N, C-alpha and C positions, 0 to 999 in steps of 0.2 A: 502494497500500500503507499502510496506517495504523502508525503509531506507534504501537510496545509499548510501555506502561509497566510499573512492578510496584509493585503499593501498598504505602502505609507497613503496613498490617495486613492482613488476612486473619481472615473471621471462617468460621466453618464450623459452619451450625446443621441439626442434627440435624430432620428435619421426616418418618421413617419411621413410621410405626403408630403406638405409644405413645407419643414424643415429640410427634408430632402430636394426638393425645388428651390434655395433657396438658398442652397452651398452644405447644409450638412451632412450632407453623404459625402460629401469631396473632402471636408473638414475633416471628417471621422478615417476615412481612407489617409488623409498626413496627417492626424494625430497617431494612427495607428502604425504608422513606418518612424515617426520622433519618438515615440515610442519602444519600437524593438529597436534602435541603433542606440540607448542611452547607454553610458558607459557605467558599470553598476551604479552601487548609489541606491538614490531614488527608487524604490517600486511604486509605476505607476499601473492600471487596472482600466482598460476600458470597457465600457458597458454600452452596446448600441441600445435605445430605446426605442420602441413603435411612437409612444407620443406620451406628452406628459400635457398633454391640455392646457398648450399658452400661443395656439396657434399664430394670435395677432405681433408675438412679437418673436417671431420664426428668424433663423435657428438660432434655439435654444441648449443650453448642456448645463451640468450642475458639477461643484469640485466637492468632492466631499473627502476627510471633515472641514468644514468649516462654514459648507451649506451656501458657498458660493455661486453664483448663478451667472451664467452670460447668456444676451439675448441681445439677437438683431446683429449678429457677431460676425466679422470675413473670419477667413484662417488663419490671418498670421496673429488678429487679436486670438486665437485658442491656442495656437501655437507659444505667442509671448506669455500665455498663463502656464503652459506645461515647463516652458523654459526657467520662471520663476516662482515652481513648486521643486525644478532641479536643483536651485539653483541657493535653497535655504538650508539651513546648516540645523 
């Protein structure tokens, strides 16, 4: 049986229809690539969600712990937030 580890951060990205059309799907792909190439240190888990029921603010994502929400973000905004997570000591 494998070892279960709890990630330092969990990022929930909505890729439902409205969020996907407004860049959420592409942002997920870029974030997945970013996290895949992280050099050691912080562990970030990405979870795709189908809908957060906040379609007026699409695309949306939340970063846990801390309950930080990004709304109407661009891919560079998400990558910037992920970089800040990895830079924290």
